[in-house]
C-alpha positions as CSV (number, residue, x, y, z in Angstrom):
1,M,32.0,42.5,4.7
2,T,33.4,38.8,4.8
3,D,32.4,35.9,2.4
4,Q,30.8,34.4,4.6
5,Q,28.2,37.3,5.2
6,A,28.7,38.0,1.3
7,T,26.9,34.6,0.6
8,L,24.3,34.9,2.8
9,P,21.2,34.6,0.6
10,K,18.4,36.8,0.5
11,K,15.9,35.9,2.5
12,P,12.0,36.8,2.3
13,S,10.8,39.6,5.0
14,T,9.8,37.7,8.8
15,G,8.0,41.1,9.6
16,E,9.8,41.1,12.6
17,S,12.2,44.1,14.0
18,I,15.6,44.7,15.3
19,L,17.2,47.5,17.1
20,I,21.6,47.2,16.7
21,V,22.8,49.5,19.7
22,D,26.9,49.9,18.6
23,D,29.0,53.0,18.6
24,V,31.1,51.5,16.3
25,S,29.7,52.0,12.8
26,Q,31.4,49.3,11.1
27,N,29.7,46.9,13.6
28,L,26.5,48.5,12.9
29,R,26.7,48.0,9.3
30,M,27.9,44.3,8.9
31,L,25.4,42.8,11.7
32,S,22.7,45.6,9.9
33,V,23.5,44.1,6.0
34,I,23.1,40.2,8.1
35,L,20.3,40.5,10.0
36,S,18.3,42.4,6.9
37,R,19.6,39.4,4.5
38,A,17.7,37.1,6.9
39,G,14.9,38.9,6.5
40,H,14.5,40.9,9.4
41,T,13.7,45.1,9.4
42,V,17.2,47.0,10.7
43,R,17.3,50.0,13.1
44,T,20.6,50.9,14.5
45,A,21.2,53.3,17.5
46,D,25.1,54.3,18.2
47,S,24.2,55.4,22.1
48,G,22.8,54.2,24.8
49,A,20.6,57.7,24.2
50,H,19.4,57.1,20.3
51,A,18.7,53.8,21.6
52,L,16.2,55.0,23.9
53,E,14.6,57.0,21.9
54,S,14.5,54.9,18.9
55,V,12.6,52.0,21.3
56,Q,10.3,54.7,22.5
57,L,9.1,55.5,19.1
58,K,8.5,52.0,17.7
59,P,9.6,49.5,20.0
60,P,11.4,46.6,18.1
61,D,11.1,42.9,18.6
62,L,14.4,42.3,19.2
63,I,17.4,44.2,20.6
64,L,21.2,43.0,20.2
65,L,23.1,45.5,22.2
66,D,26.7,46.8,22.9
67,I,27.9,47.0,26.9
68,M,31.2,49.7,26.5
69,M,29.7,52.6,24.7
70,P,30.5,56.3,25.8
71,G,27.4,57.8,27.9
72,M,25.3,55.2,28.9
73,D,26.9,51.8,28.9
74,G,24.8,49.3,27.8
75,Y,24.0,47.6,31.6
76,A,22.1,51.3,32.0
77,V,20.2,50.9,28.9
78,C,19.2,47.1,29.7
79,E,17.8,48.5,33.1
80,Q,15.8,51.5,32.0
81,L,14.2,49.4,29.5
82,K,13.3,46.2,31.7
83,A,12.1,49.1,34.3
84,D,9.5,50.2,31.8
85,E,6.5,48.3,31.7
86,Q,5.8,49.0,27.9
87,T,9.5,47.6,27.1
88,R,10.7,45.4,29.5
89,E,9.4,42.5,27.5
90,I,11.8,42.6,24.3
91,P,14.6,40.1,24.5
92,I,18.0,41.6,24.9
93,L,20.7,40.4,23.4
94,F,24.0,41.7,24.4
95,I,27.4,41.5,21.8
96,S,30.3,42.3,23.7
97,A,34.3,42.1,23.5
98,L,33.8,41.8,27.1
99,D,34.6,37.6,28.0
100,A,34.6,37.6,31.8
101,T,32.3,35.6,33.8
102,E,31.1,38.4,36.2
103,D,30.6,40.5,33.0
104,K,27.8,37.7,31.6
105,L,26.7,37.0,34.8
106,K,26.0,40.9,35.2
107,A,24.5,40.8,31.8
108,F,21.7,38.2,32.8
109,T,21.1,40.0,35.9
110,V,19.9,43.2,34.5
111,G,18.0,41.6,32.5
112,G,19.1,40.1,29.2
113,V,18.3,36.5,27.4
114,D,21.8,36.0,26.1
115,Y,25.4,37.3,25.0
116,I,27.7,36.7,22.2
117,T,30.9,37.5,22.4
118,K,32.9,39.9,19.6
119,P,34.6,39.4,17.3
120,F,31.1,37.2,16.6
121,Q,30.5,34.3,14.3
122,V,27.6,34.8,11.3
123,R,26.1,32.0,12.0
124,E,26.6,32.4,15.6
125,V,24.5,35.8,15.5
126,M,22.0,34.5,13.1
127,A,21.0,30.8,15.4
128,R,20.9,33.2,18.1
129,V,18.3,35.6,16.9
130,K,16.3,33.0,15.2
131,T,15.7,31.1,18.7
132,H,14.8,34.5,20.9
133,M,12.3,34.7,17.9
134,D,11.0,31.5,17.8
135,L,10.6,31.4,21.8
136,R,8.8,35.1,21.6
137,R,6.9,33.8,18.8
138,E,6.2,30.6,20.9
139,M,5.5,32.5,24.0
140,A,2.7,34.8,21.9
141,E,1.2,31.6,20.8
142,R,1.0,30.4,24.3
143,I,-0.7,33.3,25.6
144,R,-3.3,33.1,22.0
145,A,-3.7,29.8,23.4
146,E,-4.6,31.0,27.1
147,Q,-6.8,33.7,25.9
148,A,-8.4,31.1,23.0
149,S,-9.2,28.8,26.6
150,Q,-10.3,32.0,28.4
151,R,-13.0,32.5,25.7
152,Q,-14.1,29.1,25.4
153,A,-14.2,28.5,29.0
154,E,-16.8,31.9,29.3
155,R,-19.0,30.4,26.5
156,L,-19.1,27.8,28.9
157,Q,-20.4,29.4,31.6
158,I,-23.2,30.8,29.4
159,L,-23.9,27.8,28.5
160,H,-24.6,26.9,32.3
161,E,-26.8,29.8,32.7
162,I,-29.1,28.5,29.9
163,D,-30.3,25.8,31.9
164,Q,-29.8,24.3,34.9
165,S,-30.3,20.8,34.1
166,I,-26.8,20.8,31.7
167,L,-25.5,22.7,34.9
168,A,-26.2,19.7,36.7
169,A,-25.0,17.5,34.3
170,Q,-21.6,15.6,34.5
171,S,-21.8,14.5,30.8
172,P,-23.4,14.5,27.4
173,G,-24.3,10.7,28.3
174,A,-25.9,12.1,31.7
175,I,-27.8,14.8,30.0
176,A,-28.9,12.8,27.4
177,L,-30.1,9.6,29.6
178,A,-32.6,12.5,31.9
179,A,-33.5,13.7,28.3
180,I,-34.6,10.5,27.0
181,G,-36.5,9.7,30.5
182,R,-38.3,12.9,30.3
183,I,-39.4,11.9,26.8
184,R,-40.8,8.5,27.5
185,Q,-42.5,10.4,30.4
186,L,-44.3,12.7,28.2
187,I,-44.5,10.6,24.9
188,P,-46.1,7.2,24.2
189,C,-42.8,5.5,22.8
190,Q,-41.2,2.1,24.1
191,R,-37.8,2.8,23.3
192,A,-35.6,6.3,23.0
193,I,-31.9,6.3,21.9
194,A,-29.3,9.6,21.7
195,L,-27.0,9.2,19.5
196,A,-23.9,11.2,18.1
197,I,-21.7,11.7,14.9
198,T,-17.8,11.1,16.1
199,R,-14.9,13.0,14.9
200,T,-14.6,9.8,12.8
201,G,-17.7,9.3,11.5
202,Q,-18.6,6.5,13.5
203,V,-22.3,6.6,15.1
204,E,-22.0,5.9,19.1
205,T,-24.9,5.8,21.5
206,L,-24.9,8.4,24.4
207,A,-27.9,7.1,26.1
208,V,-30.5,4.5,25.7
209,E,-33.6,3.2,27.5
210,S,-36.5,0.7,26.4
211,N,-39.2,-1.3,27.9
212,G,-38.0,-4.5,26.3
213,T,-41.0,-5.1,23.7
214,I,-38.0,-3.5,21.1
215,N,-34.9,-5.8,20.4
216,M,-32.7,-3.7,18.3
217,D,-29.6,-5.9,17.9
218,A,-28.3,-4.5,15.2
219,D,-24.7,-2.1,15.3
220,T,-25.3,1.2,16.4
221,N,-23.8,2.4,12.7
222,I,-26.4,1.4,10.9
223,Y,-28.3,4.6,12.0
224,R,-25.7,6.4,9.7
225,E,-27.8,5.9,6.7
226,L,-30.3,8.3,8.4
227,F,-27.8,11.3,8.9
228,E,-26.7,10.8,5.3
229,T,-30.6,11.8,3.8
230,R,-31.0,15.3,2.8
231,P,-33.5,15.8,4.8
232,M,-31.9,14.9,7.9
233,S,-28.8,17.1,6.8
234,M,-30.9,20.3,6.4
235,G,-32.8,20.0,9.8
236,L,-36.1,18.3,9.4
237,V,-37.4,15.7,12.1
238,Q,-37.0,12.4,9.6
239,G,-39.8,9.4,10.4
240,C,-42.3,7.0,9.6
241,G,-45.9,6.6,11.2
242,D,-46.5,3.0,9.6
243,L,-43.1,0.7,8.0
244,E,-45.2,-1.8,7.8
245,N,-47.2,-0.5,5.1
246,I,-44.7,1.4,3.1
247,P,-43.5,0.2,-0.3
248,R,-40.1,0.0,-0.1
249,R,-37.7,0.1,3.0
250,L,-34.3,2.1,3.8
251,T,-31.8,-0.6,5.1
252,I,-32.3,1.0,8.6
253,Q,-35.9,0.9,8.3
254,Q,-35.7,-2.7,7.2
255,A,-33.5,-3.2,10.9
256,L,-36.1,-1.2,12.8
257,Y,-39.4,-3.4,11.6
258,A,-37.3,-6.6,12.7
259,A,-36.8,-5.7,16.0
260,G,-40.1,-4.7,16.2
261,V,-40.6,-1.5,15.4
262,C,-43.8,0.3,13.5
263,S,-43.4,4.1,13.5
264,Y,-40.3,6.5,14.8
265,I,-39.4,10.2,14.2
266,A,-35.2,11.1,13.9
267,V,-34.9,14.7,15.6
268,P,-31.6,15.8,14.4
269,L,-29.2,17.2,16.8
270,F,-27.4,20.8,15.2
271,I,-24.3,22.4,16.5
272,H,-23.2,25.8,15.3
273,G,-25.1,24.1,11.2
274,N,-23.5,21.0,11.7
275,L,-25.5,18.0,12.4
276,V,-24.0,16.2,15.4
277,G,-26.3,13.4,16.3
278,S,-29.9,12.8,16.8
279,L,-31.8,11.7,18.7
280,N,-34.9,8.7,18.2
281,L,-37.7,7.7,19.0
282,E,-39.4,4.5,18.6
283,A,-43.1,2.7,19.0
284,D,-44.5,-0.7,18.7
285,R,-47.8,0.5,17.3
286,A,-48.2,2.9,14.4
287,N,-49.0,6.5,13.6
288,V,-48.4,6.6,17.3
289,F,-46.6,10.0,17.6
290,T,-48.4,13.5,17.0
291,S,-47.1,16.9,15.9
292,D,-47.0,17.8,19.5
293,H,-45.0,14.7,20.1
294,V,-42.6,16.3,17.5
295,T,-42.1,19.4,19.0
296,I,-41.5,18.4,22.8
297,A,-39.3,16.2,21.6
298,S,-37.5,19.2,18.9
299,E,-36.9,21.0,22.5
300,V,-35.6,18.6,24.4
301,A,-33.1,18.2,21.3
302,V,-32.6,21.5,21.5
303,L,-31.3,21.3,25.3
304,L,-29.3,17.7,24.3
305,A,-27.7,19.5,21.2
306,V,-26.0,21.9,23.8
307,A,-25.5,19.9,26.5
308,I,-23.1,17.5,23.5
309,R,-21.1,21.1,22.5
310,Q,-20.8,22.5,26.3
311,A,-18.9,18.7,26.5
312,Q,-16.8,19.6,23.4
313,L,-15.8,23.0,24.9
314,H,-14.8,21.3,28.5
315,E,-12.6,18.7,25.8
316,Q,-11.3,21.3,24.3
317,T,-10.7,23.2,27.1
318,Q,-8.8,20.9,29.1
319,Q,-6.6,20.3,25.9
320,E,-5.9,24.1,25.6
321,K,-5.4,24.0,29.8
322,Q,-3.0,21.0,29.4
323,K,-1.2,22.1,26.7
324,S,-0.8,25.6,29.1
325,D,0.8,23.5,32.4
326,A,3.0,21.9,30.1
327,L,4.8,24.7,28.4
328,L,4.6,26.6,32.3
329,L,6.2,22.8,33.4
330,N,8.7,22.8,31.0
331,I,9.9,26.5,32.5
332,L,9.3,26.4,35.5
333,P,9.5,23.9,38.3
334,A,6.7,22.0,39.5
335,S,5.6,23.6,42.8
336,V,6.2,27.2,41.5
337,A,4.0,26.6,39.1
338,N,0.8,25.3,40.4
339,D,1.3,28.4,42.9
340,L,1.3,30.6,39.9
341,K,-2.2,28.6,39.0
342,E,-3.5,28.7,41.7
343,K,-2.5,32.0,43.7
344,G,-1.2,34.0,40.6
345,K,1.9,34.2,41.7
346,A,4.6,32.7,43.5
347,A,7.1,35.1,45.7
348,P,11.3,34.8,45.7
349,Q,12.3,32.0,48.8
350,N,15.6,31.6,50.5
351,F,16.6,28.7,50.5
352,E,19.9,27.9,52.8
353,N,21.0,24.3,51.8
354,V,21.2,23.3,48.2
355,T,24.0,22.1,45.4
356,I,25.1,24.5,42.1
357,Y,25.9,22.7,39.4
358,F,27.1,24.4,36.2
359,S,28.4,23.2,33.3
360,D,30.1,24.2,29.8
361,I,30.9,22.7,26.4
362,V,34.5,23.2,26.1
363,G,35.6,25.0,22.9
364,F,31.8,25.6,21.9
365,T,32.5,28.8,19.9
366,N,35.3,27.7,17.9
367,I,33.3,24.1,17.3
368,S,30.2,26.3,15.9
369,T,31.7,27.7,13.3
370,Q,32.6,24.4,11.7
371,Y,28.9,23.4,11.5
372,E,25.0,25.0,10.5
373,P,23.0,26.1,12.8
374,A,20.4,23.7,12.8
375,S,22.8,20.7,13.3
376,L,24.2,22.2,16.2
377,I,20.8,22.8,17.7
378,D,20.2,19.6,17.6
379,E,23.5,18.6,19.5
380,L,22.4,20.9,22.0
381,N,19.0,19.5,22.5
382,D,20.4,15.7,22.5
383,I,22.9,16.8,25.2
384,F,20.7,19.2,27.1
385,T,17.5,16.3,27.4
386,A,20.1,13.5,28.4
387,F,21.2,15.9,31.1
388,D,17.5,16.7,31.8
389,N,16.9,12.8,32.3
390,I,19.6,12.9,34.7
391,M,18.6,15.4,37.1
392,E,15.5,14.7,37.0
393,K,16.5,10.9,38.1
394,N,18.5,12.3,40.8
395,Q,16.6,14.6,42.2
396,C,18.1,18.0,40.7
397,E,16.1,20.5,38.8
398,R,17.4,22.3,35.5
399,I,17.2,25.8,36.4
400,K,18.4,27.3,32.7
401,T,20.8,26.8,29.7
402,I,22.6,29.9,28.0
403,G,24.6,28.7,25.1
404,D,26.1,26.0,25.2
405,A,25.7,26.3,29.5
406,Y,24.1,23.8,31.7
407,M,22.8,25.1,35.1
408,A,20.8,23.0,38.1
409,V,20.1,22.8,41.1
410,C,19.3,20.2,44.1
411,G,17.6,21.3,47.6
412,M,15.0,23.5,46.0
413,P,11.8,24.1,45.6
414,E,12.0,21.0,47.3
415,E,14.4,20.5,50.2
416,N,16.8,17.7,50.4
417,E,19.6,16.6,52.7
418,N,21.4,14.7,49.5
419,H,21.8,17.8,47.7
420,A,25.3,17.6,47.2
421,R,25.7,14.2,46.3
422,N,23.0,14.0,44.3
423,I,24.4,16.9,42.5
424,I,27.9,15.3,42.3
425,Q,25.9,11.7,40.9
426,S,24.4,13.7,38.3
427,A,28.0,15.3,37.2
428,I,29.5,11.8,37.1
429,E,26.3,10.8,35.5
430,N,27.1,13.7,33.0
431,V,30.3,13.2,32.2
432,A,29.9,9.1,31.3
433,Y,27.0,10.1,28.8
434,I,29.4,12.6,27.2
435,R,32.1,9.8,27.3
436,K,29.3,7.3,25.9
437,R,28.1,9.6,23.2
438,N,31.1,10.9,21.6
439,A,32.2,6.4,20.7
440,Q,29.3,7.4,18.8
441,S,29.0,10.8,17.4
442,E,30.8,12.5,15.0
443,I,31.4,15.5,17.2
444,K,33.7,14.7,20.2
445,W,32.5,17.5,22.8
446,E,34.2,17.5,26.0
447,I,32.2,19.6,29.6
448,R,33.7,21.0,32.4
449,V,31.9,20.7,35.4
450,G,32.0,23.3,38.7
451,I,29.7,22.8,41.5
452,H,29.7,24.4,44.6
453,S,26.9,24.3,48.0
454,G,25.2,27.5,50.0
455,E,22.2,29.6,50.2
456,V,20.7,31.0,47.4
457,V,17.0,33.0,46.2
458,G,15.1,31.4,43.8
459,G,12.1,33.4,41.9
460,V,10.1,34.1,39.3
461,V,11.7,36.2,37.0
462,G,8.9,38.4,34.5
463,I,5.1,38.6,34.4
464,K,4.8,37.7,31.0
465,K,6.9,35.5,29.7
466,Y,8.1,33.8,33.4
467,I,12.0,32.9,33.7
468,Y,12.5,31.3,37.1
469,D,16.1,32.0,38.3
470,I,18.8,31.6,41.3
471,F,20.7,34.2,42.5
472,G,23.2,34.3,45.4
473,D,27.0,34.5,46.1
474,A,26.7,31.1,46.1
475,V,25.7,31.2,42.0
476,N,28.7,33.2,41.5
477,T,30.8,30.1,43.4
478,A,29.5,27.4,41.3
479,A,30.6,29.5,38.2
480,R,33.6,30.4,39.2
481,M,33.9,26.8,39.9
482,E,33.0,25.8,36.7
483,S,35.7,28.3,35.1
484,H,38.4,26.2,37.2
485,S,37.3,23.2,35.9
486,E,39.2,21.1,33.3
487,P,37.6,19.1,30.1
488,M,35.6,16.2,31.8
489,K,36.7,17.1,35.0
490,I,34.2,17.8,38.2
491,N,35.7,21.0,40.2
492,V,34.3,21.2,43.3
493,S,34.6,23.6,46.5
494,E,36.0,23.0,49.5
495,T,32.2,23.6,51.4
496,T,30.6,20.8,49.2
497,H,33.7,18.8,49.3
498,Q,32.8,18.7,53.2
499,L,29.3,17.9,52.9
500,V,30.3,14.6,50.6
501,Q,33.5,12.9,51.8
502,D,32.7,10.5,53.0
503,Q,30.8,9.4,50.1
504,F,33.2,10.1,46.9
505,P,36.1,10.1,46.1
506,F,38.2,13.3,45.6
507,I,42.1,14.3,44.6
508,E,42.9,17.5,46.2
509,R,44.2,20.5,43.9
510,K,46.3,23.3,44.9
511,V,45.2,26.4,46.8
512,I,43.7,28.8,42.8
513,L,43.4,32.2,43.2
514,V,40.1,33.3,42.3
515,K,39.3,36.2,40.7
516,G,37.2,38.1,43.8
517,K,37.0,35.4,45.8
518,G,40.7,35.1,46.8
519,K,42.6,31.8,47.4
520,M,40.7,29.3,47.6
521,Q,40.8,25.1,47.6
522,M,39.2,22.6,45.8
523,Y,39.1,19.3,44.8
524,F,38.3,16.6,41.2
525,V,35.7,14.3,41.9
526,D,38.0,11.0,41.6
527,Q,36.1,9.2,38.3
528,K,38.2,6.4,37.8
529,S,37.8,5.2,41.5
């Protein structure tokens, strides 16, 4: 154990379990100590077969998986777990000494969510584990919110079935207006008013109807005095048969009498034991209201209370739906998110003319050891948010980030004939942003950019945890362009160059031998012109 590990404070248990899979016992011990001290419950397996047995006995919340192991390697373990409906949602973080781009791409292709290179840094491991644990919790919270929203929708359906008049109404005000209209047909009153208590405690008018003989000009909040009486808070109907002949009037009673009211009743509106408003009937003669009138008003008040509750539930449902929609739009393109909401699925699509952008931060691993994880996350969030804004402005779409790597595309899901130009313009602006930021920031970042155009397949990966991703040889080529680029330069393939050679200045490079591709002609975008 290193000094860095020894100084890690012991944290309270998170209740979350992690399975570490590695055939090297020293790695198992080291990672176990690190993650146990972070509050996680840690289990270990020294082979792929033992890992699968452990997962079947008790699925962990996260798996740290080595690749090079005797027998079944990490790729095969991951593929088998992702093929099982019971285990496919467990996030798998590969941790391996393999550092080639194709190894990392294969890890993500078989279902990994992150990749840590050995020898690993303690703080990097902890930061990435924390990130994916947080994502797992956020997804669980989103699912719970959707379930709560569904329950609220079911409650709304029950309310619809209780009374068809509520089904036909569009708002509490519309129901209140219909209710007081019915009241005035059955009860001899000159003025009827439906009141509601807002969340801030203010009194607002839902609906009012009067024949003009009662002129109430006072602020509606004067009715608050009625709501503050003990009988009203207990659900009892309040009123007065003769305001002219009572020895002492409340403030509200004085206002009513001054407006021409001689008698009134106030029926409380209750929802789940909470006073939320009242239905008030006012007459310009004394002793107008009978017990039958009170009964009728109370029956209508029940319908009105249900209507208010319906509106509240609808508002809550809409808020939860907006939250769910916002979460979907954070991880999926808008058209794909709409397909999922409307059809319940989004079929994979082939896109023939797209341009792919890859960038990573030069020396990120070394720099990351010098700063706290929280500071690094803030830095990445700041940079990637700026990249997102630039991409969106240029009609491009971010696909994903992998650690310090950023991947975007133009030409999908919506076709765009300027896909190559838009991506290169975004790349130029990204580099310019980093330069400007470095002038004011303590950490001086540099990015390396690679761009290629071609054909890809795009689709949603996963059922419960949606991830929109793209696949194809063009993606691999774009990654090669990035790996053969240089700090603060934009490396473009011959294919992309041919599409935009008249739109941007380029610097032709020497032919480069690319692993798995052979000799390739590449170009730097001339950013000085």
